N, CA, C and O atoms as a GROMACS GRO file, in nm:
protein
  572
    1MET      N    1   6.551   9.737   3.666
    1MET     CA    2   6.569   9.803   3.547
    1MET      C    3   6.575   9.694   3.439
    1MET      O    4   6.642   9.592   3.457
    2SER      N    5   6.502   9.718   3.323
    2SER     CA    6   6.503   9.631   3.216
    2SER      C    7   6.588   9.670   3.105
    2SER      O    8   6.534   9.719   3.005
    3LEU      N    9   6.713   9.656   3.110
    3LEU     CA   10   6.812   9.696   3.010
    3LEU      C   11   6.872   9.590   2.936
    3LEU      O   12   6.970   9.610   2.864
    4HIS      N   13   6.814   9.466   2.952
    4HIS     CA   14   6.882   9.350   2.891
    4HIS      C   15   6.893   9.358   2.742
    4HIS      O   16   6.998   9.325   2.688
    5LYS      N   17   6.785   9.403   2.668
    5LYS     CA   18   6.795   9.419   2.520
    5LYS      C   19   6.897   9.517   2.477
    5LYS      O   20   6.975   9.492   2.385
    6VAL      N   21   6.895   9.628   2.543
    6VAL     CA   22   6.997   9.736   2.504
    6VAL      C   23   7.122   9.686   2.536
    6VAL      O   24   7.211   9.689   2.451
    7PHE      N   25   7.146   9.636   2.658
    7PHE     CA   26   7.275   9.581   2.701
    7PHE      C   27   7.340   9.475   2.608
    7PHE      O   28   7.459   9.478   2.576
    8ALA      N   29   7.252   9.385   2.568
    8ALA     CA   30   7.291   9.289   2.461
    8ALA      C   31   7.334   9.352   2.334
    8ALA      O   32   7.437   9.317   2.276
    9SER      N   33   7.252   9.449   2.289
    9SER     CA   34   7.291   9.508   2.166
    9SER      C   35   7.417   9.596   2.165
    9SER      O   36   7.493   9.604   2.068
   10ALA      N   37   7.436   9.667   2.292
   10ALA     CA   38   7.548   9.745   2.308
   10ALA      C   39   7.678   9.662   2.311
   10ALA      O   40   7.784   9.710   2.271
   11LEU      N   41   7.668   9.536   2.359
   11LEU     CA   42   7.782   9.448   2.371
   11LEU      C   43   7.828   9.406   2.237
   11LEU      O   44   7.947   9.382   2.218
   12VAL      N   45   7.742   9.394   2.144
   12VAL     CA   46   7.783   9.354   2.004
   12VAL      C   47   7.881   9.451   1.959
   12VAL      O   48   7.975   9.413   1.890
   13PHE      N   49   7.866   9.579   1.995
   13PHE     CA   50   7.974   9.681   1.959
   13PHE      C   51   8.082   9.698   2.054
   13PHE      O   52   8.177   9.771   2.025
   14ALA      N   53   8.075   9.637   2.166
   14ALA     CA   54   8.198   9.662   2.265
   14ALA      C   55   8.297   9.563   2.244
   14ALA      O   56   8.274   9.443   2.252
   15SER      N   57   8.418   9.617   2.215
   15SER     CA   58   8.525   9.519   2.218
   15SER      C   59   8.569   9.478   2.357
   15SER      O   60   8.501   9.517   2.452
   16VAL      N   61   8.672   9.406   2.377
   16VAL     CA   62   8.715   9.366   2.524
   16VAL      C   63   8.731   9.502   2.594
   16VAL      O   64   8.819   9.580   2.558
   17ALA      N   65   8.641   9.529   2.697
   17ALA     CA   66   8.650   9.653   2.772
   17ALA      C   67   8.665   9.621   2.930
   17ALA      O   68   8.713   9.703   3.008
   18VAL      N   69   8.624   9.509   2.962
   18VAL     CA   70   8.611   9.486   3.103
   18VAL      C   71   8.754   9.472   3.165
   18VAL      O   72   8.832   9.386   3.124
   19ALA      N   73   8.786   9.554   3.261
   19ALA     CA   74   8.903   9.542   3.341
   19ALA      C   75   9.024   9.542   3.252
   19ALA      O   76   9.113   9.462   3.283
   20ALA      N   77   9.041   9.614   3.151
   20ALA     CA   78   9.151   9.620   3.062
   20ALA      C   79   9.268   9.687   3.159
   20ALA      O   80   9.245   9.772   3.245
   21PRO      N   81   9.384   9.637   3.131
   21PRO     CA   82   9.501   9.692   3.198
   21PRO      C   83   9.514   9.834   3.162
   21PRO      O   84   9.479   9.879   3.054
   22ALA      N   85   9.571   9.906   3.264
   22ALA     CA   86   9.594  10.058   3.249
   22ALA      C   87   9.675  10.063   3.125
   22ALA      O   88   9.759   9.977   3.097
   23GLN      N   89   9.647  10.170   3.049
   23GLN     CA   90   9.718  10.206   2.926
   23GLN      C   91   9.736  10.358   2.927
   23GLN      O   92   9.685  10.434   3.009
   24ASP      N   93   9.818  10.392   2.823
   24ASP     CA   94   9.831  10.535   2.806
   24ASP      C   95   9.697  10.590   2.756
   24ASP      O   96   9.636  10.533   2.665
   25ARG      N   97   9.647  10.706   2.820
   25ARG     CA   98   9.521  10.746   2.790
   25ARG      C   99   9.532  10.856   2.663
   25ARG      O  100   9.627  10.934   2.652
   26SER      N  101   9.437  10.851   2.583
   26SER     CA  102   9.433  10.938   2.471
   26SER      C  103   9.411  11.082   2.518
   26SER      O  104   9.330  11.108   2.607
   27PRO      N  105   9.486  11.178   2.456
   27PRO     CA  106   9.459  11.319   2.502
   27PRO      C  107   9.314  11.370   2.456
   27PRO      O  108   9.257  11.328   2.356
   28ALA      N  109   9.266  11.460   2.539
   28ALA     CA  110   9.143  11.530   2.494
   28ALA      C  111   9.171  11.689   2.527
   28ALA      O  112   9.241  11.728   2.620
   29PRO      N  113   9.111  11.764   2.442
   29PRO     CA  114   9.119  11.908   2.475
   29PRO      C  115   9.060  11.940   2.620
   29PRO      O  116   8.965  11.875   2.664
   30GLU      N  117   9.112  12.031   2.684
   30GLU     CA  118   9.068  12.070   2.818
   30GLU      C  119   8.917  12.111   2.815
   30GLU      O  120   8.841  12.094   2.910
   31ASP      N  121   8.883  12.166   2.697
   31ASP     CA  122   8.736  12.229   2.697
   31ASP      C  123   8.633  12.120   2.634
   31ASP      O  124   8.515  12.152   2.620
   32ALA      N  125   8.678  11.999   2.599
   32ALA     CA  126   8.599  11.898   2.544
   32ALA      C  127   8.496  11.855   2.652
   32ALA      O  128   8.527  11.845   2.770
   33ARG      N  129   8.377  11.831   2.608
   33ARG     CA  130   8.284  11.784   2.715
   33ARG      C  131   8.162  11.715   2.646
   33ARG      O  132   8.111  11.756   2.542
   34ALA      N  133   8.124  11.607   2.716
   34ALA     CA  134   8.003  11.540   2.678
   34ALA      C  135   7.877  11.589   2.762
   34ALA      O  136   7.892  11.636   2.875
   35TYR      N  137   7.758  11.577   2.703
   35TYR     CA  138   7.651  11.626   2.775
   35TYR      C  139   7.522  11.538   2.726
   35TYR      O  140   7.521  11.478   2.618
   36ILE      N  141   7.416  11.537   2.817
   36ILE     CA  142   7.300  11.469   2.782
   36ILE      C  143   7.204  11.586   2.728
   36ILE      O  144   7.172  11.684   2.795
   37VAL      N  145   7.166  11.562   2.610
   37VAL     CA  146   7.068  11.654   2.549
   37VAL      C  147   6.930  11.644   2.592
   37VAL      O  148   6.859  11.743   2.609
   38ALA      N  149   6.892  11.519   2.612
   38ALA     CA  150   6.745  11.472   2.664
   38ALA      C  151   6.760  11.346   2.729
   38ALA      O  152   6.838  11.262   2.687
   39PRO      N  153   6.687  11.330   2.834
   39PRO     CA  154   6.594  11.422   2.900
   39PRO      C  155   6.675  11.527   2.981
   39PRO      O  156   6.796  11.517   3.002
   40GLU      N  157   6.598  11.627   3.022
   40GLU     CA  158   6.653  11.727   3.117
   40GLU      C  159   6.672  11.683   3.260
   40GLU      O  160   6.597  11.602   3.313
   41ASP      N  161   6.776  11.739   3.320
   41ASP     CA  162   6.792  11.713   3.458
   41ASP      C  163   6.659  11.738   3.534
   41ASP      O  164   6.592  11.839   3.513
   42GLY      N  165   6.626  11.647   3.619
   42GLY     CA  166   6.503  11.667   3.704
   42GLY      C  167   6.370  11.621   3.635
   42GLY      O  168   6.263  11.628   3.695
   43ALA      N  169   6.381  11.574   3.510
   43ALA     CA  170   6.267  11.537   3.433
   43ALA      C  171   6.188  11.414   3.486
   43ALA      O  172   6.252  11.320   3.534
   44THR      N  173   6.058  11.408   3.481
   44THR     CA  174   5.986  11.294   3.510
   44THR      C  175   5.937  11.235   3.379
   44THR      O  176   5.868  11.303   3.305
   45VAL      N  177   5.970  11.113   3.349
   45VAL     CA  178   5.946  11.064   3.208
   45VAL      C  179   5.888  10.918   3.226
   45VAL      O  180   5.902  10.853   3.330
   46ALA      N  181   5.825  10.877   3.118
   46ALA     CA  182   5.759  10.741   3.108
   46ALA      C  183   5.855  10.657   3.032
   46ALA      O  184   5.931  10.704   2.947
   47SER      N  185   5.849  10.524   3.067
   47SER     CA  186   5.927  10.430   2.991
   47SER      C  187   5.850  10.380   2.865
   47SER      O  188   5.731  10.351   2.870
   48PRO      N  189   5.926  10.371   2.754
   48PRO     CA  190   6.079  10.374   2.737
   48PRO      C  191   6.135  10.522   2.740
   48PRO      O  192   6.068  10.620   2.707
   49VAL      N  193   6.248  10.524   2.778
   49VAL     CA  194   6.320  10.656   2.793
   49VAL      C  195   6.421  10.676   2.687
   49VAL      O  196   6.514  10.595   2.677
   50THR      N  197   6.409  10.782   2.604
   50THR     CA  198   6.507  10.816   2.502
   50THR      C  199   6.611  10.903   2.561
   50THR      O  200   6.579  11.009   2.613
   51VAL      N  201   6.743  10.863   2.556
   51VAL     CA  202   6.847  10.948   2.603
   51VAL      C  203   6.934  10.985   2.488
   51VAL      O  204   6.991  10.902   2.417
   52ARG      N  205   6.940  11.125   2.471
   52ARG     CA  206   7.024  11.168   2.346
   52ARG      C  207   7.157  11.226   2.406
   52ARG      O  208   7.163  11.292   2.510
   53PHE      N  209   7.261  11.192   2.326
   53PHE     CA  210   7.407  11.227   2.376
   53PHE      C  211   7.448  11.339   2.301
   53PHE      O  212   7.411  11.354   2.184
   54GLY      N  213   7.530  11.429   2.365
   54GLY     CA  214   7.589  11.535   2.287
   54GLY      C  215   7.735  11.544   2.318
   54GLY      O  216   7.778  11.495   2.423
   55LEU      N  217   7.816  11.605   2.231
   55LEU     CA  218   7.962  11.610   2.244
   55LEU      C  219   8.016  11.735   2.187
   55LEU      O  220   7.984  11.773   2.074
   56GLN      N  221   8.094  11.798   2.261
   56GLN     CA  222   8.160  11.927   2.213
   56GLN      C  223   8.306  11.920   2.220
   56GLN      O  224   8.359  11.875   2.321
   57GLY      N  225   8.378  11.965   2.115
   57GLY     CA  226   8.522  11.964   2.108
   57GLY      C  227   8.588  11.844   2.060
   57GLY      O  228   8.710  11.846   2.045
   58MET      N  229   8.516  11.735   2.032
   58MET     CA  230   8.565  11.614   1.981
   58MET      C  231   8.463  11.550   1.881
   58MET      O  232   8.350  11.595   1.862
   59GLY      N  233   8.511  11.447   1.823
   59GLY     CA  234   8.429  11.369   1.733
   59GLY      C  235   8.384  11.234   1.790
   59GLY      O  236   8.436  11.186   1.890
   60VAL      N  237   8.288  11.176   1.726
   60VAL     CA  238   8.243  11.030   1.758
   60VAL      C  239   8.294  10.948   1.654
   60VAL      O  240   8.279  10.977   1.536
   61ALA      N  241   8.363  10.831   1.701
   61ALA     CA  242   8.414  10.721   1.614
   61ALA      C  243   8.374  10.590   1.690
   61ALA      O  244   8.367  10.586   1.813
   62PRO      N  245   8.351  10.487   1.614
   62PRO     CA  246   8.328  10.359   1.677
   62PRO      C  247   8.440  10.305   1.759
   62PRO      O  248   8.555  10.343   1.736
   63ALA      N  249   8.413  10.217   1.856
   63ALA     CA  250   8.522  10.145   1.931
   63ALA      C  251   8.604  10.069   1.821
   63ALA      O  252   8.557  10.014   1.722
   64GLY      N  253   8.735  10.078   1.857
   64GLY     CA  254   8.835  10.007   1.767
   64GLY      C  255   8.886  10.111   1.658
   64GLY      O  256   8.980  10.079   1.585
   65VAL      N  257   8.831  10.223   1.648
   65VAL     CA  258   8.878  10.317   1.539
   65VAL      C  259   8.967  10.415   1.628
   65VAL      O  260   8.918  10.479   1.720
   66ASP      N  261   9.094  10.422   1.595
   66ASP     CA  262   9.182  10.500   1.673
   66ASP      C  263   9.221  10.633   1.593
   66ASP      O  264   9.330  10.648   1.538
   67ASN      N  265   9.123  10.720   1.594
   67ASN     CA  266   9.144  10.857   1.538
   67ASN      C  267   9.166  10.949   1.649
   67ASN      O  268   9.098  10.940   1.751
   68ALA      N  269   9.265  11.047   1.632
   68ALA     CA  270   9.288  11.145   1.736
   68ALA      C  271   9.162  11.224   1.755
   68ALA      O  272   9.083  11.242   1.662
   69MET      N  273   9.142  11.272   1.880
   69MET     CA  274   9.041  11.363   1.914
   69MET      C  275   8.889  11.296   1.886
   69MET      O  276   8.794  11.367   1.855
   70THR      N  277   8.879  11.161   1.898
   70THR     CA  278   8.748  11.098   1.881
   70THR      C  279   8.729  11.002   1.995
   70THR      O  280   8.823  10.966   2.066
   71GLY      N  281   8.605  10.963   2.011
   71GLY     CA  282   8.582  10.852   2.104
   71GLY      C  283   8.439  10.810   2.091
   71GLY      O  284   8.367  10.855   2.002
   72HIS      N  285   8.396  10.718   2.185
   72HIS     CA  286   8.257  10.676   2.167
   72HIS      C  287   8.200  10.692   2.313
   72HIS      O  288   8.272  10.708   2.411
   73HIS      N  289   8.067  10.685   2.318
   73HIS     CA  290   7.994  10.716   2.440
   73HIS      C  291   7.972  10.580   2.522
   73HIS      O  292   7.963  10.467   2.474
   74HIS      N  293   7.966  10.615   2.651
   74HIS     CA  294   7.925  10.513   2.750
   74HIS      C  295   7.831  10.589   2.845
   74HIS      O  296   7.858  10.699   2.893
   75LEU      N  297   7.715  10.518   2.868
   75LEU     CA  298   7.613  10.577   2.958
   75LEU      C  299   7.628  10.507   3.084
   75LEU      O  300   7.624  10.384   3.089
   76LEU      N  301   7.646  10.582   3.192
   76LEU     CA  302   7.662  10.522   3.328
   76LEU      C  303   7.528  10.551   3.402
   76LEU      O  304   7.478  10.663   3.395
   77ILE      N  305   7.474  10.458   3.468
   77ILE     CA  306   7.349  10.463   3.533
   77ILE      C  307   7.372  10.441   3.676
   77ILE      O  308   7.416  10.331   3.710
   78ASP      N  309   7.346  10.532   3.765
   78ASP     CA  310   7.357  10.514   3.914
   78ASP      C  311   7.495  10.473   3.944
   78ASP      O  312   7.516  10.382   4.024
   79VAL      N  313   7.591  10.534   3.883
   79VAL     CA  314   7.745  10.515   3.920
   79VAL      C  315   7.793  10.653   3.970
   79VAL      O  316   7.782  10.753   3.899
   80ASP      N  317   7.843  10.655   4.085
   80ASP     CA  318   7.906  10.782   4.140
   80ASP      C  319   8.034  10.814   4.056
   80ASP      O  320   8.127  10.734   4.052
   81PRO      N  321   8.039  10.930   3.990
   81PRO     CA  322   8.158  10.967   3.913
   81PRO      C  323   8.287  10.968   4.005
   81PRO      O  324   8.396  10.956   3.951
   82ASP      N  325   8.278  10.981   4.129
   82ASP     CA  326   8.394  10.984   4.224
   82ASP      C  327   8.450  10.843   4.240
   82ASP      O  328   8.566  10.828   4.280
   83THR      N  329   8.375  10.743   4.214
   83THR     CA  330   8.420  10.597   4.227
   83THR      C  331   8.491  10.539   4.104
   83THR      O  332   8.545  10.429   4.110
   84VAL      N  333   8.488  10.615   3.990
   84VAL     CA  334   8.545  10.561   3.868
   84VAL      C  335   8.685  10.575   3.858
   84VAL      O  336   8.739  10.683   3.884
   85ASP      N  337   8.755  10.464   3.818
   85ASP     CA  338   8.904  10.476   3.786
   85ASP      C  339   8.912  10.507   3.642
   85ASP      O  340   8.890  10.423   3.554
   86TYR      N  341   8.944  10.630   3.620
   86TYR     CA  342   8.962  10.687   3.478
   86TYR      C  343   9.075  10.634   3.396
   86TYR      O  344   9.085  10.658   3.276
   87SER      N  345   9.169  10.552   3.471
   87SER     CA  346   9.285  10.500   3.400
   87SER      C  347   9.248  10.351   3.353
   87SER      O  348   9.334  10.280   3.301
   88GLN      N  349   9.126  10.308   3.373
   88GLN     CA  350   9.093  10.173   3.331
   88GLN      C  351   8.984  10.174   3.231
   88GLN      O  352   8.917  10.276   3.217
   89GLY      N  353   8.961  10.070   3.161
   89GLY     CA  354   8.859  10.044   3.059
   89GLY      C  355   8.729  10.046   3.123
   89GLY      O  356   8.713   9.986   3.230
   90VAL      N  357   8.630  10.114   3.064
   90VAL     CA  358   8.486  10.121   3.115
   90VAL      C  359   8.428   9.973   3.123
   90VAL      O  360   8.420   9.906   3.020
   91PRO      N  361   8.390   9.928   3.238
   91PRO     CA  362   8.328   9.792   3.249
   91PRO      C  363   8.202   9.789   3.169
   91PRO      O  364   8.142   9.892   3.139
   92ALA      N  365   8.163   9.671   3.134
   92ALA     CA  366   8.039   9.648   3.053
   92ALA      C  367   7.940   9.571   3.136
   92ALA      O  368   7.954   9.450   3.153
   93ASP      N  369   7.835   9.643   3.190
   93ASP     CA  370   7.733   9.576   3.275
   93ASP      C  371   7.608   9.674   3.264
   93ASP      O  372   7.602   9.772   3.190
   94ASP      N  373   7.517   9.630   3.345
   94ASP     CA  374   7.380   9.702   3.338
   94ASP      C  375   7.389   9.848   3.380
   94ASP      O  376   7.297   9.926   3.357
   95ASN      N  377   7.502   9.883   3.441
   95ASN     CA  378   7.530  10.029   3.489
   95ASN      C  379   7.621  10.102   3.400
   95ASN      O  380   7.632  10.224   3.405
   96HIS      N  381   7.690  10.021   3.315
   96HIS     CA  382   7.793  10.093   3.228
   96HIS      C  383   7.764  10.045   3.082
   96HIS      O  384   7.819   9.944   3.040
   97ILE      N  385   7.678  10.116   3.005
   97ILE     CA  386   7.633  10.069   2.877
   97ILE      C  387   7.719  10.131   2.768
   97ILE      O  388   7.733  10.253   2.758
   98HIS      N  389   7.775  10.044   2.687
   98HIS     CA  390   7.873  10.082   2.576
   98HIS      C  391   7.796  10.124   2.444
   98HIS      O  392   7.695  10.061   2.411
   99PHE      N  393   7.839  10.220   2.375
   99PHE     CA  394   7.779  10.258   2.246
   99PHE      C  395   7.902  10.254   2.159
   99PHE      O  396   7.940  10.362   2.114
  100GLY      N  397   7.971  10.143   2.128
  100GLY     CA  398   8.087  10.123   2.053
  100GLY      C  399   8.063  10.127   1.901
  100GLY      O  400   8.157  10.115   1.823
  101GLY      N  401   7.946  10.144   1.863
  101GLY     CA  402   7.906  10.157   1.730
  101GLY      C  403   7.893  10.305   1.692
  101GLY      O  404   7.853  10.337   1.580
  102GLY      N  405   7.925  10.391   1.780
  102GLY     CA  406   7.925  10.538   1.752
  102GLY      C  407   7.779  10.591   1.772
  102GLY      O  408   7.747  10.701   1.726
  103GLN      N  409   7.697  10.521   1.836
  103GLN     CA  410   7.562  10.570   1.859
  103GLN      C  411   7.560  10.703   1.946
  103GLN      O  412   7.649  10.730   2.027
  104THR      N  413   7.450  10.784   1.919
  104THR     CA  414   7.441  10.907   1.996
  104THR      C  415   7.306  10.914   2.058
  104THR      O  416   7.265  11.024   2.096
  105GLU      N  417   7.234  10.811   2.070
  105GLU     CA  418   7.107  10.805   2.152
  105GLU      C  419   7.074  10.657   2.175
  105GLU      O  420   7.121  10.565   2.108
  106VAL      N  421   6.990  10.645   2.271
  106VAL     CA  422   6.939  10.509   2.302
  106VAL      C  423   6.805  10.524   2.370
  106VAL      O  424   6.781  10.618   2.446
  107THR      N  425   6.714  10.422   2.339
  107THR     CA  426   6.592  10.420   2.404
  107THR      C  427   6.588  10.301   2.500
  107THR      O  428   6.604  10.186   2.461
  108LEU      N  429   6.565  10.333   2.625
  108LEU     CA  430   6.577  10.221   2.735
  108LEU      C  431   6.442  10.191   2.792
  108LEU      O  432   6.363  10.284   2.810
  109ASP      N  433   6.409  10.065   2.823
  109ASP     CA  434   6.298  10.028   2.901
  109ASP      C  435   6.355  10.035   3.046
  109ASP      O  436   6.452   9.967   3.080
  110MET      N  437   6.289  10.120   3.129
  110MET     CA  438   6.334  10.142   3.265
  110MET      C  439   6.219  10.118   3.351
  110MET      O  440   6.106  10.157   3.321
  111ASP      N  441   6.249  10.048   3.465
  111ASP     CA  442   6.146  10.030   3.570
  111ASP      C  443   6.124  10.165   3.634
  111ASP      O  444   6.210  10.252   3.625
  112PRO      N  445   6.008  10.186   3.701
  112PRO     CA  446   5.981  10.302   3.777
  112PRO      C  447   6.087  10.325   3.889
  112PRO      O  448   6.131  10.234   3.959
  113GLY      N  449   6.124  10.451   3.898
  113GLY     CA  450   6.224  10.486   4.000
  113GLY      C  451   6.306  10.613   3.965
  113GLY      O  452   6.283  10.676   3.862
  114THR      N  453   6.397  10.647   4.046
  114THR     CA  454   6.482  10.764   4.034
  114THR      C  455   6.618  10.708   3.994
  114THR      O  456   6.667  10.610   4.050
  115TYR      N  457   6.677  10.774   3.894
  115TYR     CA  458   6.805  10.736   3.833
  115TYR      C  459   6.893  10.845   3.809
  115TYR      O  460   6.848  10.952   3.769
  116THR      N  461   7.021  10.828   3.830
  116THR     CA  462   7.125  10.924   3.787
  116THR      C  463   7.195  10.861   3.658
  116THR      O  464   7.232  10.744   3.652
  117LEU      N  465   7.207  10.952   3.555
  117LEU     CA  466   7.258  10.920   3.438
  117LEU      C  467   7.372  11.023   3.405
  117LEU      O  468   7.358  11.143   3.429
  118TRP      N  469   7.484  10.969   3.348
  118TRP     CA  470   7.588  11.049   3.287
  118TRP      C  471   7.661  10.986   3.177
  118TRP      O  472   7.647  10.865   3.160
  119LEU      N  473   7.733  11.051   3.104
  119LEU     CA  474   7.811  11.004   2.988
  119LEU      C  475   7.961  11.016   3.011
  119LEU      O  476   8.012  11.116   3.062
  120LEU      N  477   8.030  10.911   2.972
  120LEU     CA  478   8.179  10.912   2.961
  120LEU      C  479   8.226  10.867   2.825
  120LEU      O  480   8.196  10.757   2.778
  121LEU      N  481   8.295  10.951   2.766
  121LEU     CA  482   8.361  10.914   2.644
  121LEU      C  483   8.484  10.820   2.666
  121LEU      O  484   8.564  10.833   2.758
  122GLY      N  485   8.489  10.729   2.576
  122GLY     CA  486   8.602  10.627   2.579
  122GLY      C  487   8.671  10.633   2.449
  122GLY      O  488   8.607  10.660   2.348
  123ASP      N  489   8.806  10.608   2.445
  123ASP     CA  490   8.888  10.596   2.313
  123ASP      C  491   8.856  10.461   2.247
  123ASP      O  492   8.767  10.388   2.291
  124ALA      N  493   8.927  10.431   2.145
  124ALA     CA  494   8.911  10.317   2.066
  124ALA      C  495   8.905  10.187   2.158
  124ALA      O  496   8.843  10.088   2.119
  125ASN      N  497   8.966  10.190   2.273
  125ASN     CA  498   8.989  10.074   2.357
  125ASN      C  499   8.894  10.089   2.495
  125ASN      O  500   8.912  10.020   2.595
  126HIS      N  501   8.799  10.180   2.482
  126HIS     CA  502   8.711  10.199   2.596
  126HIS      C  503   8.769  10.272   2.720
  126HIS      O  504   8.712  10.276   2.828
  127ILE      N  505   8.898  10.333   2.692
  127ILE     CA  506   8.971  10.392   2.816
  127ILE      C  507   8.925  10.537   2.808
  127ILE      O  508   8.921  10.596   2.700
  128PRO      N  509   8.891  10.594   2.922
  128PRO     CA  510   8.858  10.745   2.926
  128PRO      C  511   8.973  10.829   2.882
  128PRO      O  512   9.088  10.791   2.902
  129HIS      N  513   8.948  10.940   2.825
  129HIS     CA  514   9.056  11.029   2.775
  129HIS      C  515   9.120  11.101   2.894
  129HIS      O  516   9.073  11.095   3.008
  130ASP      N  517   9.233  11.171   2.860
  130ASP     CA  518   9.299  11.250   2.961
  130ASP      C  519   9.304  11.401   2.919
  130ASP      O  520   9.382  11.435   2.830
  131PRO      N  521   9.223  11.494   2.982
  131PRO     CA  522   9.139  11.460   3.093
  131PRO      C  523   9.014  11.382   3.048
  131PRO      O  524   8.988  11.373   2.928
  132PRO      N  525   8.936  11.327   3.141
  132PRO     CA  526   8.817  11.258   3.106
  132PRO      C  527   8.718  11.360   3.044
  132PRO      O  528   8.703  11.474   3.087
  133VAL      N  529   8.654  11.307   2.941
  133VAL     CA  530   8.535  11.377   2.867
  133VAL      C  531   8.408  11.322   2.915
  133VAL      O  532   8.366  11.214   2.874
  134ARG      N  533   8.349  11.393   3.000
  134ARG     CA  534   8.213  11.339   3.068
  134ARG      C  535   8.112  11.446   3.077
  134ARG      O  536   8.140  11.565   3.065
  135SER      N  537   7.989  11.399   3.100
  135SER     CA  538   7.879  11.496   3.126
  135SER      C  539   7.864  11.512   3.275
  135SER      O  540   7.913  11.435   3.357
  136GLU      N  541   7.797  11.610   3.302
  136GLU     CA  542   7.750  11.634   3.440
  136GLU      C  543   7.638  11.527   3.468
  136GLU      O  544   7.560  11.506   3.375
  137PRO      N  545   7.622  11.460   3.579
  137PRO     CA  546   7.515  11.370   3.599
  137PRO      C  547   7.382  11.452   3.603
  137PRO      O  548   7.374  11.569   3.640
  138ILE      N  549   7.285  11.377   3.563
  138ILE     CA  550   7.153  11.424   3.562
  138ILE      C  551   7.061  11.321   3.648
  138ILE      O  552   7.092  11.202   3.652
  139THR      N  553   6.963  11.364   3.707
  139THR     CA  554   6.876  11.285   3.775
  139THR      C  555   6.726  11.273   3.706
  139THR      O  556   6.666  11.377   3.676
  140ILE      N  557   6.673  11.153   3.683
  140ILE     CA  558   6.547  11.146   3.617
  140ILE      C  559   6.462  11.061   3.707
  140ILE      O  560   6.509  10.977   3.783
  141THR      N  561   6.341  11.087   3.694
  141THR     CA  562   6.234  10.997   3.765
  141THR      C  563   6.154  10.935   3.650
  141THR      O  564   6.099  11.005   3.565
  142VAL      N  565   6.150  10.794   3.651
  142VAL     CA  566   6.071  10.717   3.553
  142VAL      C  567   5.939  10.687   3.634
  142VAL      O  568   5.944  10.634   3.745
  143GLU      N  569   5.823  10.722   3.575
  143GLU     CA  570   5.696  10.681   3.641
  143GLU      C  571   5.651  10.542   3.589
  143GLU      O  572   5.547  10.491   3.632
   0.00000   0.00000   0.00000
């Protein structure tokens, strides 16, 4: 997967997020949810792939901005949601892409293959909310 440009750009906006010690998690409404607007689950797409993010019940704010009921997106690629420690900051690597500038879409150069994508909202410090605000995973095939 060729995510280096996007990853480098996303890191510009990501404050220290890797393995942050457990902190009090910011509250989120029970009905808040993140979702992927596009592409659709099961889509076959060509690279580059534009992924559009959606959010319901909360607002988007850049990393470092500590406003109640806001957060910023993280796109997780080929990460099993059951393996995530929601009490820790979201790591920053090729499988955990940060959008700390408050971005709501990204265009990725992706190698051919099948990928699972999902969103996880993080607070000002990249810590998932309580309860976690996340999308359902989708699967796409890149030709």
